[in-house]
N, C-alpha and C positions, 0 to 999 in steps of 0.2 A: 277822664273827664273833669276831676276836680281841680285840676290846674285851669285858670281862667286862660291863660295863654294858649295851652294846648285847644282848647273849647273855641278860641278865637280864631286859630290857624284852620282848625276842621270847618267852623262857619264859612271862612274865607274860601276855601277849597271845596263848597258842597256843591258847586255847578261845573267841576272839573268832567272832561270828557267822557271818563268812565261811569260815573255817578250820575250826570245829569239826567240822561232818560229815566232813571229811578225816580230822581227827586222832581222832575216835572210831572210825572205821574202823580205823585206825591201831592203835589201842588193841587193836580185836576180833580183828586178825589177829598180834599180837604173842604169845608164848610165852614161857614161861621161859627155852627154850634158842634161841629165835632173834630177835633185838631189831630193829626196825623203827622208824627215827626217825620223828619228827612233820615234817610241813612246815611249815616257818617261817609266819609269820603277815605276812610281810613280801609273801608271794606272794598271788596273787586267789584262792585256794581255788575255792568252788563259783563264783564269780564269774569265773574266769581265762578266755580265749579261746586259750591255747596248753596242749596236754598236752604237755610234753617228754618223752622218756623215755629213759632211760640204760642203764646194764648194771644196776647194782648198789649199794648204798649203799657210799659209800668210808670210810675211817678218819675222817675229819673230822666225820662224823656221830654219832659215838659219843658218848653223854651224860657218859662220864668224862674222855675226852681230846680231845673235840671239842665241838661245839655241840650234839648232840641234835637235830639237823633236817637235812633236804634242805633244801639253798638255795644258789642263786647269792651269796651273801655268805658262804660259809664259807671257812676260812681255808686253803685249798688251790689248787693251779694250774688244776684243772680247772674250779672254779665261777669263779675270777676271769676265764679265758678267756670261758664262757659270759656272764658278768655283763659284760665288755666287747662281746662280740658283740651281744649284745640293746640295750644302750646305743646301740651305733653303729648301728643301724636305727630308733632311736626306741622302743624297747619299755621299759616297766619290769618289775620284778619282780613288780607286780601284775596284768601281764598273763599272767603263767605260773603253771601247775600243774606243778612239777617231780615226777617219779616214776619207778620205776626196772624195768626187765622182770623183774627178780627183786627184792622191795624187802626182803626179809631179810638182815640184816648177815652177808656170808661171806667178802667180800674177794677175790674170785676169779671167774673165769668159771664163770656158771650152766651145769650140766650141762641135757641135752635133757629130763628129767622136772623139773628147778626152773623153766625156764623156762616149761614147761606149768602147774605149779604159781602160775606169776606170772599167768597169762592174765587169771583171774577178778577179781584187783586191779586191772589195766588195765580192763576192761570196768565194772569199780565206780567207776574215777575218773571214765568218761565218765558213765556215770550219776549222779554225785552234781555234776558241773560241766557243766550243760547248756549252759552259753554257748561250748564249747570249739567251734571252728572249725579249728582247726589241729593236728594231730599232727605233732611233729619228733620223727622216729626218728635219735638221734646214738648210731651206731655199729652195728657186726655183730650185736650180741645183741638190741639194739632192733629191727632189722630182723626177726630171727628170731622174735621175741618177738609182732610184728604179725602176721606170716604166721599164726602159729597163734590171733591174735584172731579175725584174718578166717576161718578155719576152723571156729571155735568160734560167731561171730558172723557170717555174712558180710554183711547188709545194715548193719553197724556204720558202715562207712566212706562211705555212700551222699551224705551230708550235710557230709562232713569234708574238709580237705585235707590229704593226707599226705606229707611231706616228709624223706627221707633224707637223711643224710648222715653225715659222719665223727663219731666220738668225740671233743670236745673236748679230751680229755686229750693229752700230749706223743706217747706211745708210740703213738697211733694216726694221727699227724698225720707221724710221721717216716717216710722211707725214705733207702736208699743212696744212690739217685737225686735230684737236688737237683730236678730238673725233676718228678719225683712229688710232692716234700714241695710245691713249689709249687702243683701242680694240685690237692692235697687240700686245702691251705689256700685254694684260690680257690674251691674245689668247697662248702668250708664257709661262707665268705663269701656265695657266691651262695645259698645255702640259706636264711639269715637273711635277705638281701634279699628271697627269694621269700617268707617268712613275713611281713614287714612289707607286703608289697605286696597279700598277701592280704587283711590286717587293714586296711588304708587306706581 
């Protein structure tokens, strides 16, 4: 997304058939005070097999200063690490539908009530993308969000594989104990391997 021509191409295709229902929903939940980035059309949208849930949109998703999209091609370290992880297990961006536990831009940890507000949006992603087989929960807020999803809709996971792991941001992977840092990185790598195995 650092390349302006690539960004322009993604913007031009933001209403392609596979991604339009997702981005129409984004338009529906966006308000004058709360920005929600579109999902980049490089992703699978309604055809995706993986719902990848993080915490909230980061600065690279902003329209004025970033791409305007949630994307593993965004110009930030978290997106880059995800892109590398998915590629390392043979998955493409089209396999993925990226989303956030709290999809409105706040750039901080969501409060409990905000995570509750995000539950309907996670459920809507699963409704719009019936090919989803795996939910990848990246980070503590994603896991807490999923517990709320299950309270709201207890049977939603019966046909899904749910894989929790660490957030791909450096802060989540860092620990003062080097052995713990290695364990976290390995846990994340194992989660992506498990994800690929389910889809194989």
